[in-house]
N, C-alpha and C positions, 0 to 999 in steps of 0.2 A: 775358658779355654780347655783347662785341664779335664774337665768334666766331658767336653766334647770328644777329646782324644779318647779318655776311657770307653766313652759309649762307642766310638768307631771301633775300637779295638775289640770290644765285647762282640759288636756286630760280626766283624770278621770270624772270630773264633766261633761264633755260633753257626755260621754260614758254613765253614768248613767242617764243623761236627755234624751239622746237619745233613751235609752232601756226603759224608762218609756212609750213612745208612740209606742214601737214595736208591741203591741198588738191590737191597734186600726187599725179598717178596715181590719181586717184579714178574711179570709174564714174560718169560723167555721165548716162549712160542711166538707170542706176538712180536717181541722184538726181532725175532729171526724174519719172519713174514716181513715186517717193516722194512728191515736191513736190506732185504733183497728187493724190495720196492723201491727205496730211496738212495740206497748206499752202494749197492753192489755195481752199478754201472761205472763207477770211478774206483771205488776200493776194491773189487773183485768179488765174484760170488763165493769164494772161499777166503775172503779176508786178506788176500795176497797183495792187494795194492797195484799200483802201475808200475810198469818197468822202469828201471832207473830213477825211482822215486826219490833218490837222494841228489840228483842233478837237476838244477834249474832248467825251465824251458825257456825258449827265446824270449818269452815276455817276463821272466823273472820268476814266476810262480813254480812252486815244485809241484811235481806229479802227486797224485794221491798216493799217500803212505799205506802200506800194510797195516791191518788192525789185529793180525795174529802175532804171535809171541816174536816174528821177526823184525817187526816194527817198533816204534817207539811210543805207540798208544798207552801201553802200560806204565811208561814212565811218568804219567801225569795224573794228577789227583782228579777225582770225579767232577769237581765243579769245573774246572777249566775244560774238560771234556764235553760237559753238557754246554757250557757257555760257547765254545769254538762250534758246536753244531747247531745250538740255538740262534747264534747271532752271527755265525760267520768267522772265518778266521782273522780277517783284518780288524773287525770290531772287537773280537774277544780279547785279542791282544793289545788293542788301543785302551781297552778298560784297565789293563794292567801296566799301561804306561810304555808300552813297546809299539814304537810308531814306525813309519817307513818299512814295514813288512807287508810285501806283496803275497796274498794268499788267494789260491783259486777255490777254497772252501766256502760255499754260499751259506747263508743262515735259512734254516728249516723252521723256525718258529712260526712263520706264518703258513707252512704248508702241513706240520704235523705239531701235535700237542706236546706241552711237557712232559707229560707222562708217556708218550709214546717215545719221547727222545730217551727217557730213563729206561725204558724197556729195551730199546735198541742198545743202549750202553750195556745194560745187564747181560743181554745176548753175547756181545762182543766178551765181556769179561768172562763169561761161562765157557768160553772156548780155549781159554789159556790154560795151560798146565797148573795145577795147585800151586807150584812154588812161584810161579810169576803172579797168580792172583795174591798170594800172601803179600808179596813185595808190593803191588799196587794198591792193595787195601791198605798197607801201613802207611802209604802216602796221604790217606785222607784222615789221619788221627790228628786232632789238635796239637800244636806244639806249645808247650810252655817256657 
């Protein structure tokens, strides 16, 4: 039992450390193109999100948030952003034990590849001011 807990803890630490490097060396131009093709219809061509993005719709979902510095995307670590994009909002949060959350964010893993998702995230990250990039990057460091 103790060995299993240690192994699981090591796996989470390794995943977190790995995710912190997933944005390095990415194709930002490709990410921008993919963003415009797959994300901009909801999150806006300039990453501005939908109006009233913090107020629930009639169905309980929130409008698409901005991905620019005015939004909360940069408050999250890379792995959560990847999972949210790949699996969809509800599935990504369920994996973390958060249930009963209604999300309008679909999963894109069957539409685009993992590398393409990382390229999109790298593009979004590249648009933030350096101070915001530094804060978000720090969220990816393993915690001891």
